[in-house]
Biopython code that builds the backbone (N, CA, C, O; Angstrom):
import numpy as np
from Bio.PDB.StructureBuilder import StructureBuilder

atoms = [
    (1, "MET", "N", (15.119, 20.737, 14.913)),
    (1, "MET", "CA", (15.799, 19.510, 14.525)),
    (1, "MET", "C", (15.004, 18.820, 13.410)),
    (1, "MET", "O", (13.779, 18.726, 13.481)),
    (2, "ASN", "N", (15.696, 18.350, 12.406)),
    (2, "ASN", "CA", (15.066, 17.706, 11.254)),
    (2, "ASN", "C", (14.991, 16.192, 11.482)),
    (2, "ASN", "O", (16.006, 15.514, 11.640)),
    (3, "PHE", "N", (13.773, 15.699, 11.492)),
    (3, "PHE", "CA", (13.562, 14.266, 11.706)),
    (3, "PHE", "C", (13.136, 13.558, 10.428)),
    (3, "PHE", "O", (12.513, 12.499, 10.491)),
    (4, "ALA", "N", (13.461, 14.121, 9.278)),
    (4, "ALA", "CA", (13.057, 13.520, 8.004)),
    (4, "ALA", "C", (13.619, 12.112, 7.848)),
    (4, "ALA", "O", (13.008, 11.277, 7.181)),
    (5, "TYR", "N", (14.768, 11.837, 8.448)),
    (5, "TYR", "CA", (15.350, 10.497, 8.317)),
    (5, "TYR", "C", (14.423, 9.432, 8.898)),
    (5, "TYR", "O", (14.437, 8.289, 8.442)),
    (6, "ILE", "N", (13.622, 9.792, 9.894)),
    (6, "ILE", "CA", (12.649, 8.840, 10.442)),
    (6, "ILE", "C", (11.589, 8.539, 9.390)),
    (6, "ILE", "O", (11.183, 7.389, 9.226)),
    (7, "GLY", "N", (11.142, 9.563, 8.681)),
    (7, "GLY", "CA", (10.172, 9.365, 7.606)),
    (7, "GLY", "C", (10.728, 8.522, 6.477)),
    (7, "GLY", "O", (10.040, 7.652, 5.943)),
    (8, "TYR", "N", (11.996, 8.785, 6.108)),
    (8, "TYR", "CA", (12.617, 7.973, 5.054)),
    (8, "TYR", "C", (12.755, 6.519, 5.490)),
    (8, "TYR", "O", (12.501, 5.611, 4.699)),
    (9, "ALA", "N", (13.153, 6.287, 6.735)),
    (9, "ALA", "CA", (13.302, 4.910, 7.239)),
    (9, "ALA", "C", (11.951, 4.205, 7.277)),
    (9, "ALA", "O", (11.842, 3.048, 6.872)),
    (10, "ALA", "N", (10.921, 4.898, 7.762)),
    (10, "ALA", "CA", (9.585, 4.303, 7.816)),
    (10, "ALA", "C", (9.079, 3.994, 6.413)),
    (10, "ALA", "O", (8.539, 2.915, 6.168)),
    (11, "GLY", "N", (9.251, 4.931, 5.500)),
    (11, "GLY", "CA", (8.814, 4.720, 4.126)),
    (11, "GLY", "C", (9.544, 3.569, 3.461)),
    (11, "GLY", "O", (8.939, 2.761, 2.757)),
    (12, "LEU", "N", (10.848, 3.501, 3.688)),
    (12, "LEU", "CA", (11.642, 2.426, 3.097)),
    (12, "LEU", "C", (11.180, 1.064, 3.609)),
    (12, "LEU", "O", (10.995, 0.135, 2.824)),
    (13, "LEU", "N", (10.996, 0.946, 4.913)),
    (13, "LEU", "CA", (10.595, -0.340, 5.488)),
    (13, "LEU", "C", (9.196, -0.752, 5.066)),
    (13, "LEU", "O", (8.975, -1.918, 4.737)),
    (14, "THR", "N", (8.252, 0.170, 5.066)),
    (14, "THR", "CA", (6.893, -0.206, 4.674)),
    (14, "THR", "C", (6.814, -0.532, 3.186)),
    (14, "THR", "O", (6.068, -1.423, 2.782)),
    (15, "THR", "N", (7.578, 0.184, 2.379)),
    (15, "THR", "CA", (7.592, -0.103, 0.945)),
    (15, "THR", "C", (8.265, -1.442, 0.669)),
    (15, "THR", "O", (7.761, -2.243, -0.119)),
    (16, "LEU", "N", (9.396, -1.683, 1.312)),
    (16, "LEU", "CA", (10.095, -2.957, 1.117)),
    (16, "LEU", "C", (9.268, -4.138, 1.608)),
    (16, "LEU", "O", (9.390, -5.239, 1.071)),
    (17, "SER", "N", (8.436, -3.929, 2.609)),
    (17, "SER", "CA", (7.606, -5.030, 3.105)),
    (17, "SER", "C", (6.586, -5.478, 2.068)),
    (17, "SER", "O", (6.071, -6.592, 2.155)),
    (18, "PHE", "N", (6.290, -4.644, 1.105)),
    (18, "PHE", "CA", (5.324, -4.966, 0.052)),
    (18, "PHE", "C", (5.961, -5.790, -1.069)),
    (18, "PHE", "O", (5.260, -6.514, -1.777)),
    (19, "VAL", "N", (7.256, -5.687, -1.233)),
    (19, "VAL", "CA", (7.963, -6.349, -2.334)),
    (19, "VAL", "C", (7.823, -7.879, -2.294)),
    (19, "VAL", "O", (7.579, -8.473, -3.344)),
    (20, "PRO", "N", (7.965, -8.546, -1.142)),
    (20, "PRO", "CA", (7.827, -10.010, -1.152)),
    (20, "PRO", "C", (6.467, -10.486, -1.663)),
    (20, "PRO", "O", (6.384, -11.523, -2.321)),
    (21, "GLN", "N", (5.408, -9.742, -1.369)),
    (21, "GLN", "CA", (4.083, -10.135, -1.864)),
    (21, "GLN", "C", (4.019, -10.043, -3.375)),
    (21, "GLN", "O", (3.485, -10.930, -4.040)),
    (22, "VAL", "N", (4.566, -8.964, -3.913)),
    (22, "VAL", "CA", (4.583, -8.796, -5.373)),
    (22, "VAL", "C", (5.398, -9.920, -6.013)),
    (22, "VAL", "O", (4.982, -10.489, -7.023)),
    (23, "MET", "N", (6.544, -10.241, -5.439)),
    (23, "MET", "CA", (7.392, -11.301, -5.984)),
    (23, "MET", "C", (6.700, -12.668, -5.895)),
    (23, "MET", "O", (6.791, -13.474, -6.821)),
    (24, "LYS", "N", (6.009, -12.921, -4.780)),
    (24, "LYS", "CA", (5.317, -14.199, -4.614)),
    (24, "LYS", "C", (4.229, -14.369, -5.674)),
    (24, "LYS", "O", (4.105, -15.434, -6.279)),
    (25, "VAL", "N", (3.450, -13.321, -5.894)),
    (25, "VAL", "CA", (2.396, -13.396, -6.915)),
    (25, "VAL", "C", (3.016, -13.558, -8.299)),
    (25, "VAL", "O", (2.523, -14.334, -9.117)),
    (26, "PHE", "N", (4.094, -12.827, -8.559)),
    (26, "PHE", "CA", (4.747, -12.915, -9.869)),
    (26, "PHE", "C", (5.251, -14.333, -10.132)),
    (26, "PHE", "O", (5.073, -14.862, -11.229)),
    (27, "ARG", "N", (5.877, -14.948, -9.135)),
    (27, "ARG", "CA", (6.427, -16.293, -9.315)),
    (27, "ARG", "C", (5.339, -17.362, -9.401)),
    (27, "ARG", "O", (5.404, -18.262, -10.237)),
    (28, "SER", "N", (4.342, -17.250, -8.529)),
    (28, "SER", "CA", (3.330, -18.311, -8.449)),
    (28, "SER", "C", (2.200, -18.152, -9.466)),
    (28, "SER", "O", (1.491, -19.113, -9.768)),
    (29, "ARG", "N", (2.035, -16.935, -9.993)),
    (29, "ARG", "CA", (0.920, -16.626, -10.898)),
    (29, "ARG", "C", (-0.420, -16.917, -10.213)),
    (29, "ARG", "O", (-1.412, -17.231, -10.870)),
    (30, "HIS", "N", (-0.428, -16.807, -8.887)),
    (30, "HIS", "CA", (-1.616, -17.100, -8.087)),
    (30, "HIS", "C", (-1.894, -15.925, -7.150)),
    (30, "HIS", "O", (-1.073, -15.597, -6.294)),
    (31, "CYS", "N", (-3.041, -15.306, -7.317)),
    (31, "CYS", "CA", (-3.369, -14.152, -6.472)),
    (31, "CYS", "C", (-4.824, -14.177, -6.033)),
    (31, "CYS", "O", (-5.420, -13.130, -5.779)),
    (32, "ASP", "N", (-5.394, -15.368, -5.943)),
    (32, "ASP", "CA", (-6.785, -15.485, -5.506)),
    (32, "ASP", "C", (-6.976, -14.986, -4.071)),
    (32, "ASP", "O", (-8.070, -14.556, -3.705)),
    (33, "ASP", "N", (-5.924, -15.041, -3.263)),
    (33, "ASP", "CA", (-6.031, -14.617, -1.871)),
    (33, "ASP", "C", (-6.080, -13.098, -1.722)),
    (33, "ASP", "O", (-6.388, -12.597, -0.640)),
    (34, "LEU", "N", (-5.785, -12.367, -2.776)),
    (34, "LEU", "CA", (-5.838, -10.905, -2.721)),
    (34, "LEU", "C", (-7.219, -10.455, -3.179)),
    (34, "LEU", "O", (-7.630, -10.737, -4.305)),
    (35, "SER", "N", (-7.929, -9.761, -2.309)),
    (35, "SER", "CA", (-9.271, -9.326, -2.683)),
    (35, "SER", "C", (-9.207, -7.994, -3.415)),
    (35, "SER", "O", (-8.367, -7.142, -3.124)),
    (36, "TRP", "N", (-10.112, -7.838, -4.370)),
    (36, "TRP", "CA", (-10.203, -6.567, -5.095)),
    (36, "TRP", "C", (-10.553, -5.432, -4.146)),
    (36, "TRP", "O", (-10.047, -4.320, -4.297)),
    (37, "ALA", "N", (-11.417, -5.702, -3.166)),
    (37, "ALA", "CA", (-11.811, -4.650, -2.220)),
    (37, "ALA", "C", (-10.591, -4.123, -1.474)),
    (37, "ALA", "O", (-10.436, -2.912, -1.312)),
    (38, "TRP", "N", (-9.725, -5.024, -1.020)),
    (38, "TRP", "CA", (-8.523, -4.606, -0.307)),
    (38, "TRP", "C", (-7.588, -3.834, -1.235)),
    (38, "TRP", "O", (-7.086, -2.771, -0.869)),
    (39, "LEU", "N", (-7.357, -4.360, -2.421)),
    (39, "LEU", "CA", (-6.457, -3.688, -3.358)),
    (39, "LEU", "C", (-6.940, -2.277, -3.690)),
    (39, "LEU", "O", (-6.141, -1.341, -3.716)),
    (40, "ILE", "N", (-8.225, -2.119, -3.940)),
    (40, "ILE", "CA", (-8.764, -0.806, -4.284)),
    (40, "ILE", "C", (-8.710, 0.133, -3.087)),
    (40, "ILE", "O", (-8.329, 1.295, -3.231)),
    (41, "ALA", "N", (-9.087, -0.357, -1.900)),
    (41, "ALA", "CA", (-9.032, 0.481, -0.694)),
    (41, "ALA", "C", (-7.597, 0.888, -0.380)),
    (41, "ALA", "O", (-7.337, 2.039, -0.030)),
    (42, "PHE", "N", (-6.666, -0.057, -0.504)),
    (42, "PHE", "CA", (-5.257, 0.231, -0.212)),
    (42, "PHE", "C", (-4.696, 1.239, -1.212)),
    (42, "PHE", "O", (-4.009, 2.185, -0.827)),
    (43, "GLN", "N", (-4.988, 1.037, -2.484)),
    (43, "GLN", "CA", (-4.507, 1.957, -3.521)),
    (43, "GLN", "C", (-5.098, 3.354, -3.316)),
    (43, "GLN", "O", (-4.404, 4.354, -3.501)),
    (44, "THR", "N", (-6.350, 3.425, -2.942)),
    (44, "THR", "CA", (-6.983, 4.716, -2.675)),
    (44, "THR", "C", (-6.314, 5.405, -1.489)),
    (44, "THR", "O", (-6.026, 6.600, -1.544)),
    (45, "GLY", "N", (-6.067, 4.654, -0.419)),
    (45, "GLY", "CA", (-5.372, 5.209, 0.746)),
    (45, "GLY", "C", (-3.983, 5.699, 0.395)),
    (45, "GLY", "O", (-3.580, 6.782, 0.820)),
    (46, "LEU", "N", (-3.246, 4.915, -0.374)),
    (46, "LEU", "CA", (-1.906, 5.325, -0.805)),
    (46, "LEU", "C", (-1.972, 6.605, -1.629)),
    (46, "LEU", "O", (-1.141, 7.499, -1.469)),
    (47, "SER", "N", (-2.956, 6.687, -2.502)),
    (47, "SER", "CA", (-3.106, 7.880, -3.338)),
    (47, "SER", "C", (-3.373, 9.116, -2.489)),
    (47, "SER", "O", (-2.822, 10.187, -2.746)),
    (48, "LEU", "N", (-4.216, 8.963, -1.483)),
    (48, "LEU", "CA", (-4.508, 10.094, -0.596)),
    (48, "LEU", "C", (-3.287, 10.508, 0.219)),
    (48, "LEU", "O", (-3.030, 11.700, 0.389)),
    (49, "TRP", "N", (-2.528, 9.526, 0.726)),
    (49, "TRP", "CA", (-1.288, 9.849, 1.438)),
    (49, "TRP", "C", (-0.298, 10.541, 0.504)),
    (49, "TRP", "O", (0.403, 11.469, 0.909)),
    (50, "PHE", "N", (-0.245, 10.088, -0.738)),
    (50, "PHE", "CA", (0.644, 10.705, -1.725)),
    (50, "PHE", "C", (0.256, 12.165, -1.947)),
    (50, "PHE", "O", (1.108, 13.054, -1.924)),
    (51, "ILE", "N", (-1.045, 12.404, -2.163)),
    (51, "ILE", "CA", (-1.523, 13.771, -2.371)),
    (51, "ILE", "C", (-1.235, 14.631, -1.144)),
    (51, "ILE", "O", (-0.802, 15.775, -1.274)),
    (52, "TYR", "N", (-1.472, 14.090, 0.032)),
    (52, "TYR", "CA", (-1.195, 14.809, 1.273)),
    (52, "TYR", "C", (0.297, 15.154, 1.370)),
    (52, "TYR", "O", (0.663, 16.255, 1.781)),
    (53, "GLY", "N", (1.140, 14.206, 0.991)),
    (53, "GLY", "CA", (2.581, 14.456, 0.979)),
    (53, "GLY", "C", (2.956, 15.562, 0.013)),
    (53, "GLY", "O", (3.818, 16.387, 0.315)),
    (54, "VAL", "N", (2.316, 15.586, -1.153)),
    (54, "VAL", "CA", (2.566, 16.650, -2.135)),
    (54, "VAL", "C", (2.146, 17.997, -1.554)),
    (54, "VAL", "O", (2.873, 18.983, -1.677)),
    (55, "ILE", "N", (0.979, 18.037, -0.923)),
    (55, "ILE", "CA", (0.505, 19.290, -0.329)),
    (55, "ILE", "C", (1.490, 19.800, 0.722)),
    (55, "ILE", "O", (1.763, 20.998, 0.800)),
    (56, "LEU", "N", (2.023, 18.875, 1.532)),
    (56, "LEU", "CA", (2.970, 19.259, 2.581)),
    (56, "LEU", "C", (4.404, 19.389, 2.074)),
    (56, "LEU", "O", (5.283, 19.838, 2.810)),
    (57, "THR", "N", (4.644, 19.003, 0.829)),
    (57, "THR", "CA", (5.993, 18.897, 0.265)),
    (57, "THR", "C", (6.871, 18.031, 1.171)),
    (57, "THR", "O", (7.994, 18.400, 1.516)),
    (58, "ASN", "N", (6.328, 16.870, 1.546)),
    (58, "ASN", "CA", (7.004, 15.930, 2.431)),
    (58, "ASN", "C", (7.566, 14.797, 1.575)),
    (58, "ASN", "O", (6.845, 13.868, 1.212)),
    (59, "TRP", "N", (8.852, 14.878, 1.258)),
    (59, "TRP", "CA", (9.462, 13.922, 0.332)),
    (59, "TRP", "C", (9.435, 12.473, 0.804)),
    (59, "TRP", "O", (9.204, 11.589, -0.022)),
    (60, "PRO", "N", (9.659, 12.173, 2.094)),
    (60, "PRO", "CA", (9.545, 10.766, 2.499)),
    (60, "PRO", "C", (8.159, 10.198, 2.205)),
    (60, "PRO", "O", (8.037, 9.054, 1.767)),
    (61, "MET", "N", (7.115, 10.993, 2.444)),
    (61, "MET", "CA", (5.747, 10.555, 2.194)),
    (61, "MET", "C", (5.479, 10.410, 0.696)),
    (61, "MET", "O", (4.833, 9.454, 0.267)),
    (62, "ILE", "N", (5.967, 11.344, -0.082)),
    (62, "ILE", "CA", (5.763, 11.320, -1.530)),
    (62, "ILE", "C", (6.452, 10.103, -2.142)),
    (62, "ILE", "O", (5.843, 9.358, -2.910)),
    (63, "LEU", "N", (7.709, 9.907, -1.802)),
    (63, "LEU", "CA", (8.487, 8.816, -2.403)),
    (63, "LEU", "C", (7.961, 7.445, -1.995)),
    (63, "LEU", "O", (7.738, 6.581, -2.842)),
    (64, "SER", "N", (7.764, 7.251, -0.693)),
    (64, "SER", "CA", (7.349, 5.916, -0.242)),
    (64, "SER", "C", (5.956, 5.561, -0.764)),
    (64, "SER", "O", (5.732, 4.431, -1.198)),
    (65, "ASN", "N", (5.032, 6.499, -0.727)),
    (65, "ASN", "CA", (3.694, 6.198, -1.216)),
    (65, "ASN", "C", (3.660, 6.091, -2.732)),
    (65, "ASN", "O", (2.877, 5.310, -3.273)),
    (66, "GLY", "N", (4.485, 6.849, -3.424)),
    (66, "GLY", "CA", (4.562, 6.732, -4.883)),
    (66, "GLY", "C", (5.057, 5.363, -5.320)),
    (66, "GLY", "O", (4.499, 4.754, -6.232)),
    (67, "VAL", "N", (6.110, 4.882, -4.664)),
    (67, "VAL", "CA", (6.655, 3.565, -5.005)),
    (67, "VAL", "C", (5.658, 2.466, -4.626)),
    (67, "VAL", "O", (5.435, 1.535, -5.401)),
    (68, "THR", "N", (5.060, 2.574, -3.434)),
    (68, "THR", "CA", (4.111, 1.550, -3.005)),
    (68, "THR", "C", (2.862, 1.546, -3.883)),
    (68, "THR", "O", (2.289, 0.486, -4.136)),
    (69, "MET", "N", (2.432, 2.726, -4.353)),
    (69, "MET", "CA", (1.317, 2.791, -5.298)),
    (69, "MET", "C", (1.661, 2.013, -6.566)),
    (69, "MET", "O", (0.821, 1.293, -7.105)),
    (70, "SER", "N", (2.890, 2.159, -7.034)),
    (70, "SER", "CA", (3.322, 1.428, -8.228)),
    (70, "SER", "C", (3.288, -0.075, -7.988)),
    (70, "SER", "O", (2.829, -0.833, -8.843)),
    (71, "LEU", "N", (3.772, -0.506, -6.828)),
    (71, "LEU", "CA", (3.761, -1.932, -6.501)),
    (71, "LEU", "C", (2.330, -2.456, -6.386)),
    (71, "LEU", "O", (2.032, -3.560, -6.841)),
    (72, "CYS", "N", (1.459, -1.677, -5.786)),
    (72, "CYS", "CA", (0.061, -2.079, -5.664)),
    (72, "CYS", "C", (-0.587, -2.161, -7.043)),
    (72, "CYS", "O", (-1.379, -3.066, -7.304)),
    (73, "PHE", "N", (-0.255, -1.221, -7.922)),
    (73, "PHE", "CA", (-0.771, -1.268, -9.284)),
    (73, "PHE", "C", (-0.301, -2.537, -9.999)),
    (73, "PHE", "O", (-1.067, -3.150, -10.742)),
    (74, "VAL", "N", (0.951, -2.929, -9.776)),
    (74, "VAL", "CA", (1.472, -4.163, -10.372)),
    (74, "VAL", "C", (0.664, -5.362, -9.867)),
    (74, "VAL", "O", (0.306, -6.245, -10.647)),
    (75, "LEU", "N", (0.377, -5.389, -8.553)),
    (75, "LEU", "CA", (-0.444, -6.476, -8.015)),
    (75, "LEU", "C", (-1.823, -6.494, -8.652)),
    (75, "LEU", "O", (-2.346, -7.558, -8.982)),
    (76, "MET", "N", (-2.411, -5.319, -8.824)),
    (76, "MET", "CA", (-3.739, -5.239, -9.440)),
    (76, "MET", "C", (-3.699, -5.736, -10.886)),
    (76, "MET", "O", (-4.602, -6.445, -11.332)),
    (77, "ALA", "N", (-2.660, -5.365, -11.604)),
    (77, "ALA", "CA", (-2.516, -5.803, -12.989)),
    (77, "ALA", "C", (-2.329, -7.322, -13.054)),
    (77, "ALA", "O", (-2.910, -7.987, -13.912)),
    (78, "MET", "N", (-1.515, -7.865, -12.142)),
    (78, "MET", "CA", (-1.315, -9.314, -12.142)),
    (78, "MET", "C", (-2.599, -10.041, -11.747)),
    (78, "MET", "O", (-2.911, -11.092, -12.308)),
    (79, "LYS", "N", (-3.339, -9.495, -10.796)),
    (79, "LYS", "CA", (-4.606, -10.132, -10.414)),
    (79, "LYS", "C", (-5.565, -10.141, -11.595)),
    (79, "LYS", "O", (-6.232, -11.144, -11.850)),
    (80, "ALA", "N", (-5.636, -9.031, -12.315)),
    (80, "ALA", "CA", (-6.504, -8.971, -13.490)),
    (80, "ALA", "C", (-6.041, -9.958, -14.560)),
    (80, "ALA", "O", (-6.854, -10.665, -15.157)),
    (81, "ARG", "N", (-4.747, -10.000, -14.794)),
    (81, "ARG", "CA", (-4.225, -10.868, -15.849)),
    (81, "ARG", "C", (-4.301, -12.345, -15.477)),
    (81, "ARG", "O", (-4.794, -13.156, -16.260)),
    (82, "PHE", "N", (-3.822, -12.695, -14.302)),
    (82, "PHE", "CA", (-3.795, -14.101, -13.914)),
    (82, "PHE", "C", (-5.199, -14.619, -13.625)),
    (82, "PHE", "O", (-5.488, -15.792, -13.865)),
    (83, "GLY", "N", (-6.073, -13.753, -13.112)),
    (83, "GLY", "CA", (-7.464, -14.156, -12.892)),
    (83, "GLY", "C", (-8.163, -14.409, -14.208)),
    (83, "GLY", "O", (-8.927, -15.366, -14.336)),
    (84, "ALA", "N", (-7.905, -13.555, -15.193)),
    (84, "ALA", "CA", (-8.505, -13.735, -16.520)),
    (84, "ALA", "C", (-7.958, -14.990, -17.183)),
    (84, "ALA", "O", (-8.706, -15.721, -17.832)),
    (85, "ALA", "N", (-6.661, -15.250, -17.028)),
    (85, "ALA", "CA", (-6.057, -16.452, -17.619)),
    (85, "ALA", "C", (-6.644, -17.698, -16.976)),
    (85, "ALA", "O", (-6.884, -18.699, -17.653)),
    (86, "LYS", "N", (-6.875, -17.638, -15.676)),
    (86, "LYS", "CA", (-7.461, -18.779, -14.965)),
    (86, "LYS", "C", (-8.888, -19.034, -15.451)),
    (86, "LYS", "O", (-9.296, -20.180, -15.638)),
    (87, "SER", "N", (-9.639, -17.947, -15.652)),
    (87, "SER", "CA", (-11.012, -18.076, -16.147)),
    (87, "SER", "C", (-11.042, -18.697, -17.533)),
    (87, "SER", "O", (-11.900, -19.530, -17.822)),
    (88, "ARG", "N", (-10.111, -18.297, -18.394)),
    (88, "ARG", "CA", (-10.052, -18.857, -19.749)),
    (88, "ARG", "C", (-9.702, -20.334, -19.714)),
    (88, "ARG", "O", (-10.252, -21.119, -20.487)),
    (89, "SER", "N", (-8.782, -20.727, -18.816)),
    (89, "SER", "CA", (-8.375, -22.129, -18.784)),
    (89, "SER", "C", (-9.482, -23.008, -18.200)),
    (89, "SER", "O", (-9.594, -24.176, -18.571)),
    (90, "VAL", "N", (-10.294, -22.471, -17.303)),
    (90, "VAL", "CA", (-11.409, -23.228, -16.739)),
    (90, "VAL", "C", (-12.505, -23.387, -17.776)),
    (90, "VAL", "O", (-13.175, -24.419, -17.811)),
    (91, "ALA", "N", (-12.698, -22.385, -18.618)),
    (91, "ALA", "CA", (-13.753, -22.427, -19.641)),
    (91, "ALA", "C", (-13.470, -23.452, -20.729)),
    (91, "ALA", "O", (-14.398, -23.900, -21.402)),
    (92, "ARG", "N", (-12.233, -23.827, -20.916)),
    (92, "ARG", "CA", (-11.882, -24.776, -21.989)),
    (92, "ARG", "C", (-12.289, -26.167, -21.685)),
    (92, "ARG", "O", (-12.059, -27.067, -22.493)),
]
sb = StructureBuilder()
sb.init_structure("model")
sb.init_model(0)
sb.init_chain("A")
sb.init_seg("    ")
for serial, (resi, resn, name, xyz) in enumerate(atoms, 1):
    if name == "N":
        sb.init_residue(resn, " ", resi, " ")
    sb.init_atom(name, np.array(xyz, "f"), 0.0, 1.0, " ", f" {name:<3s}", serial, name[0])
structure = sb.get_structure()
């Protein structure tokens, strides 16, 4: 019996749960509460799950971790950008 639909459902829900955080940071331009250590550890974990999914040719794992990696990268980029902008405005 093929239970891939469970993997797709799990991947969809965990990936969608990340979207509100990305939207909140995008709207507020505030991401001081996100630590670099967490972002790097999470991105590394996602990358390893992605690679593991590729090795197993497990599409639910590949797709969900690929999309979540992209969202995490967006958060990292916003943290770098908004943190740098905040530093510049404080220096003035």
